[in-house]
N, C-alpha and C positions, 0 to 999 in steps of 0.2 A: 474557724468555726465560725459559720454563719448565724448572726443574732436576731433574732425576730422582735423578742422583747424583755427588759430585765427592769427589777423595780420589786418592790415588796407586797406582800400578799397577806391579809389576814386569815386564819384557820377559817373562820365564816365564808370569807370570800372561796377557798379552795374549797368547801360546803357547795357553795353555788356552785359553783364547777362541776360539780357531779361525780367524774370517774376518771380512776387512774388503772393505767394498765402496766403491770411489772412483766417486762420481757423474760423472755426462757435465758438468755444470756446473762443474766444478772443471778448471781445466788440467792438464794432463800433468807428468811425471815430470822435473825441469829442474836438479836439484842438477847442478852442476860438479864439476872434482877439486878446488878449492881448499876447496867446503865439506865435501865428504866428508872429506878429510884433516883438517881442522878439529874433525870431530866427532873421528876416528880421535885423530888427537892429544892433546884432551883427556881424551878416555877413558884414552889412558894414562899422562898423566900424575895423573887421578883415584889410577888403580891403583897406583903406586908407592906412594904414602903411606895406602892406605886398603883395600885388599883385603885383605877377610875381617872386616872389623870390622864388629861389629855393630851395628846401626841408623845407619851410615853409607853414603848412597848418592849417586849422581850422577842430578839430577833433570833430563829434559826438561823443554820446553817445554809447552803444555795442548795436551791429544790433544780435541778437540768431535768427540762422537759421538751416534748417536739410534739405538736397538734397531730389527734387523730382525727377522723369523722365524728367520732363520740369521743367526747374528754381528753385526755393525756397520756401522752406514754412517759416514765419517768425512768429518765437514764442515770441520773443519782442524784440519792436523798429517800430514796426507800425506806431504809432502815425507820427512821424517823418519821415518816409522813404514816407509816403501818402502825407506830407506836401511838401516833396523835391519833389514830381510828380505833384503836382497841379503850383508851383513855374515853371519847366523847360516845363510845358504845358501853361503858361503864357507867358514863353518866347518864345514858340514856337521850342522847339527844339527838337531832339530824345528822346525819355523817352524810362524808363522801365514801364512797365505794371503790374498794381496791380489788384487782382481778392480776393473781398471778398467773402468767400463761400456765403454768407447770402444774396450777392447781385449779380447775374451769371451776369448785366451787368455793373458790377463798373467797370471794365477796359476802357471802351469804354466810360462810360460816362465821368471819368477824363481828357481822353483824347482829349475829344471834349468838354470839360467843358466853355470855351470861347465863345461857342454856346448857351451853355444853362444855363449858370448860373443866367440869368436874365430871364429865361419863367417859370412862375409861377407854369405851366403844369409837370415839372420836381422836382415838391415836393413830391415823390412819397413816399418816407419815411425819417428817422431821418438822416441817412448816411448821403443823399444825400443832405439834408438841412445843413450839414455840412461842405460838400465836397464845395456848392456853397458860402458860407458864407468867409471860408478860400480862395475861389479865389478872392471874394471881395475886401477883404482885402490886397491879394499880389496886385491885380492892383489898386486899391486905395492909397497903397503905392510906387510904379514905378512911378506913374502921378502925384504925388507932384513935386511941382514946387523944378528944381535944375537947375544949369549950364549943358550944355552938353547933356540932357536925353538920346540922343543915345548910345552917348560913354559911359555914366554908365550903360545903358542896357547891351552892349556888352561888357563890362572890368565884371562885374557881372556874364554874364551868363558862360564868362570863368573860374572865380573866382572857382563857384558853380561848375562846371565841373572837373575842375584839381586839386583847393586845398581846397576842402571840402571834408570831408574822413570822412569813419562810423571805428568803431573796430568792424571786423569783427568776430564773434564768430559761430562758424560752429559745429554742435554734430553730433555723429554719427546717422545713416541712422536708427538705429535698436533701439533708445531708443524711451521708452515712453513720446511722447511730450507734452499730458496734465499734467502729473506728472512735467516735467520740467517747464512749463511754471507756475503750482500753489506754484511751488518752489520758482519761481524767485520776485512771485509777492507777496508771504508771507516774503521774505528776507532770505531766507533759502539757497539762494545760494547769496550771495552778491558779484557783481563782480564790487567788489575794486582792484585798482591796482595791489595789491598781488596774487588775485584769474586771474586775467587775465594773469600776469608774468609767474604765475607759470604753467599755460597752454601752454603758450607759450615755456618755455623753456624745458617742457616735450616731447613738440611735435618735438623739435630740438635734442633731446636725443634719442639715440639707445636704444633699447628695454632692454636691459642688463643692463643698467647704470641707467635706470630709478627706480627700487627699492630703488638702494642708494639715489639717490638723494631723494627720497619722505621721506626714514627714517631723512636723515639729514635735509632737511626741517622742518618737525613736531620736532625734537631736538630744533632746533633753537626757533622755537614759542611757544614751550614750555619754555626754560626758559627767551626767552622775557617776556612772561606772568607772572612772578613771581613777584612780586611789588618792592622787594628791590632791584633787579636786572634791573630791566625796569627804576625806578625814581632815581637813579643815573647816569642814560645817561642825564638826566635835563629835564625840562618842554618842551611839545612835542604836535603838535596836537593830539585829539584822533584818535586811530585806531582801526579798528575790528581786522584786523588780526597784530600784531604789527611788522613782519617782513618786512612789507611796508617801515616801516623807515629806514631799511637799503637800501632797494631800491630808498627808496629818497634820501640817502646819494650819492651812487652812478650817480644817476640821477642829483644832484647837485640842489635840490628840498627842500631842509628840510627848509628854511628859505624865499622862494618863496613864494609870493602870487599871483601866476598863477590860474585863474578862473577853469580852465579845470580840474574837478575830475581825468581825466587819465590822467593828462598830464605825471608823469611818466614812464604809460606804452608805449606810443605812443612816449617818449623820450628816453625808451630804446631798444624798437622793432626794429630798425634798425643796431643793434651793434651785437657782437657775442655771442652767450646765454651762451658758457662756459666762456670766459670773465668776462661775467655780474656774474655769479656764485662762480665764485674763487674769485672774490674780493669779496662777499657775505661771505663765508668763511674765509677770509682775516680780515675783521671788524669783524666779528663778535667773533673770535679766539682773536683778540684786547682786544674787551671788555671783554670777560671771562679773558684774562691774567691781566686786569686792576681792574677788581672786585674782583678777587683773592687776590690782594695785598690790605692790608688793607691802607697803606699809599696813593695809586693814587688812591683808591676807596672814600676815604676822601675830598683829593687835588681836584678830578674831580667834585666829588660828589656837591661840594661847588659852583666850576667855572662854571659848566655847568645850576645853575640857574638862572646867566645871560646872558650865552653866549652858542653858540653850538657846542654840540661835534664834529661837524665836524671841528672846529677850531683846535682842540686837537689832531687829527685824521692826518690834514697835517702837525702839529708840530712836531708829533713822528715821522714823517716819511720824512723830511724834512734834510735840510743838517747840521742844527744848532742845532740837536741833537744827541750825539755818542749812547747813549744806555740807558737804561730802567732807570737807576741811576742818570745820566744826566737828564733825560727828567723831573723826580719827583723835582732834585734840580730848574729848569725852571720855574714849577708850583708854586714851594715856593717862586721864587720870582717875581711871577707875582702878587701873593697873598699878599706876604710882602709889594710891592710898592702900592698897593691898600690902605688895611689897615693902614700902616704907615704914610699915610698923611689925617687918621682922627683925630682931635681934640675932643677924647673920652670925656673928661670934660665938652665939649663946645655944645655937642647934646642935643638937647631940643626937647621933643615930640610935636608934632605937627606941629614942621617947618622939622625936619630932620629924619621924619618917615621910609624913607627908607634906609638912612643910619643906624640909631638903629637896624631895621630888619636885616642889612647884618653883624653888628658886633656883634648881640647877638646868630645870627646862626653859626658864623661861632665859637664863645666861646663856642658854645655848641658841634660844631662836633669836636673840640681840647680838649673838654673835655671827649668824649667818647675816639677818638683816642687815648688820654695820659693812659687809663687804662690799666692795665697789662695783663687784658682779651683779650687773641689773637682772642677771637670770639666777641669781641664787635664793631658792627657796627653801625654808625650812621643812623636812621633811615629814610632816604630820601623820603619812600614811605608816613610816617606819616607826615611829614612837607609838603608835596605838598597835599595829598588827604585830609588832614584836616586843610589846609589852617590857618598854624598860622599865628597869630596876636600879637601885641605889647598890653602888661597888666601891669597895675601900681601895686606892690607890696603892697603899702598903696594908699589908694585914700578919697579922701577929697571932692569931688565934685559929681555933679549929673548928670551928662553926661552918656548918654545910659542909664538912669533911664525911661522911657516914660510907662511904663505899670501899671496898679494895680498889678498885679503877680508879678514884678519885686520890686516895692515899699513894698510891704509884704513881700517877702524873704528879704527886706534889715532893714526892721523895726524888725523881728524876728531873724535875728542875732543879731541886734543890744542890743535887750532884751536881747539874752541870754549870748553874752557880757559883758553888765554891770555889768547883775547880779552876774555875776563870780567874776567881779571886787569890787563887796559889797560897792560901793561908791556913787549910785547914784539908789537910791531907789525910790525918788519922779520922777526922768525921766522916770525909768523901768513901773513904774503906770501909767506913763501919755503915755507909748507908746501902753500898753497894753490895753489901753481903747481907741484906735483909731480905727475908723469902716472904714475897707478898701471900704466898699459898698460906701460911702460918701467922700472918698478923692478925692480930683483934684491935678492937678500938684501945681497949687500953694500953698494949703495947706501943700504937702508934700515937696515942697522947702522950707516953714517954720518950718514945722518940723526938717527935716535937718540941717537948719543951727541953730538951736536951739540945737542938738544935739553937733554941733562942738563948738558951744559958752560954752557950761557948760561942754564940756569935752577936752578944748584946751592946758591946761596943762597935758592932759595925754598922747595925742597922738602927734605924730611926724607932723607938718604942710608939705603939699602934696608937694613933689618935681616933676619935671617931666624931672629931667637930668639922665642920666643914671644910677643913684644909687638908682631908683628907677622902675625900668623897668625890664621884664623879656618875654618870648615867650610863647605865649600859643595857642594849637589849638581854635579856634574860637565858639564851643560849650560847653567846660570848660570855657574860659573866658566870655562869655555871659551871665554861669548861676551862678560865682564869681560874677555878679554885680559890681559896685562901690563902694568897701566896705574897712572897715579896715582891717591892715593886719593879726590879728588874728582870724576875722572872716573867709578870705580867707585861711590861714594857715589849719585851722579844714577842711572847706570845698573842700581845694588840698588833703588831705588825707583821704577823704571818697571817691572822684574819683579814687583815687589810689587804695584800695581797690576793687574798682567795676573791675579792669582791664583799666582803661582808663589810654593813654600814658601821662605821665608828663615829657617832657623834661629835660634833666639830668640837666643842669645847672639852670633850673629855679624850680627844686625841693631840689638843694642845697643852692639856694638862701635862698628858705622860710624857710627850717632848719635851717640857719644861718651859714650852713659850712663856710664860707670864714671867718665870724666875730670872733676876737679876743679874744673876752670872750662873753659868753653868761648864762647871768644867769637869763633869761625872752623870754616869748614868746606873751606878752603882747602887744608890739608895734615894729615898724621897724627904728629902730633908726638913726641917723646923723650917727655914729660910725658903724652900720651894713652896712649903703650904701657905707659910703668909706670905709671899708673893701670889699664890693663884686666890686667897680670899680677898686681898687687897684689888685683884685685875676686877671679882664678882661686885665688890664696894664700888669700885669707879664705877664700870658699867650701869649699875643701878641709881647711880647719883648723876650719871649724865640724862639716863631717861628721866628722871622725877625733876628734873630742871628743863626738859623740854616740856614733861608735863605741864609745868606749872607757867610755861612760856616765857623762861628766863631765857631761853636761846632759839635762834631761828628753828622752825621746822625743817 
C-alpha cells in the first residue's frame, strides 16, 4: 500500500478539509447507542483532566483516505468520522460534509439533522435511521443534569475541535481502494503502531535511504521473531510485529497501561524520525550483544522474568556501570541479593510457590550455564510458552485428580509399579478389577488411601519442601498426575523419547544425579531429597561468591 502522508489531524483540520466521500463498497453507518455513548463518555473523562493543556490530546483510531478532486475518499474509519459530524451538528459548529455514494443527499441530511431527527417522514432508509438514532443519543447525553450546562457544552466544543485528533493515513491516489479496503478489514494490513511508525519514518526518509532502512527493519523483525532471542528479553504483551516492542521502549510505554492502542505512534510522531531510528538501531544492537554473551543472556533472562528489560538498558547506560564486565557483575549482585535472602529449607509448597518457582528457575539456569558446552542456552521460550509450574517428585495425595481419565491413569500406573515390586499381589488383583465407569470420587479416594496404607513402609511420605519439588511444563505435569516417584520417572522418560523438553535440573533430579548413592529407582528417599537440596544450596553459594568477587569470573 503506497502511502502519501501519515500523521495527526485535529477535528478542526478535518473541518478545514471540507468534504469526505464514502464509496458504495462500504456498509452504511451502523453505530448503536452504546458505541456513541462510549465515545462521548471517553471524551468527557479526557476533558476533566486535560482540557486546554498544551500538547495533550485525545487520539482516535486511524482514518485511511485517498485524495479526490474535491476532498477525500474514506477507505477506513467512516463510522467515527460520521459520529463526530453528528456531534458537531448538535453543537451547531462549522463542520465537514460526509456524502455516502448510496445516499446522495446524506451530507445535507446530517447537516440539518437537528430539524429532521424527530420527523417520521425522514426514515427513508436504514442509514438515515441510524443517523437519527445517533443524534438522539447525543442530544440526550448533552441534556443530562450537569452543573453549568452551557459552560460544559462550550468547553466540549473547543476540546472536540482542538484536542481530538485522528491518525491520518493517506494512500497514493493510484492505489486500488477496494483492495486496500478488503485487506484492512481482513486484517492483512494491521494498522499497528509498528506499521504506522514505519510509514511515518519512510515518508520522512530520503528516497536514496529508504531501501537501506527497509532492509534494516526486516532484519531486526526477523531476529526478534526467533523465539529464543525474543523470550530472553522477558515477558511482554503480545505483538503482531515484534519491532513494536523497541518503539514502546523508546516511547517509555513498555509498562504503561495507557488505553489508547496507538499511544506509541502519536507519542513518537512529533519527534525527529532519524533520532527515533538511531535509538532503535542502538537498542537492538545492545540486545544482540547481550544475547551473544551466554553469561549476559542467562543473567538478564532470569531478571527479565520479573522486571522490564528497560531497567537494565538504563542501568547499562548509566554512570554506575563502567563496562560490560562490570555490568555482569552488577547483575550478579542484584540476583545474589535476592536469592541470598531466601531460606531454602523453610520453603513450603502451597505457601511459598512463587519463591520456590524463582529458586528452581534460577537453579535450572545455573545448571545449563555451568555446562562446558558453549552452545548450551537455557530455553526461556519453553519456560514462558509452556507455562512451567511446580511438580512433586513423589506425591501421595489426590490433589489434581478429578476426572475418570486421571483415575484410570493413576490406577494403571500403580498396578504396573506394584506388579514390578512383586509384594502386593492381592492389591494388584483388587486394582485390576476396578470398574472405571462405576468409579466415583469418593470410591477413588478410598482406593487411593488403601494403597497408601498397605504400601506405607515402601514409599516415602510426601514432603511439601524443596527436597520434593521440580519444574515441569503444565502439559507434562498434568499427564504425570499425582503419582509415586517410580511411575513419574518412567513416564518422564517416555515424554523425553517423544521429544518433549524436560528442564535440565528436573531431569537430573529424577535420575538421582545429585544423590550420593544410587542403588534403586523404586522410591524417592529422604537421602535423595537431602542431596537434591544440598546441590541447590551449593550452586547458590558458589554464585553468591562470584557476585561478591570472592572467586574469578
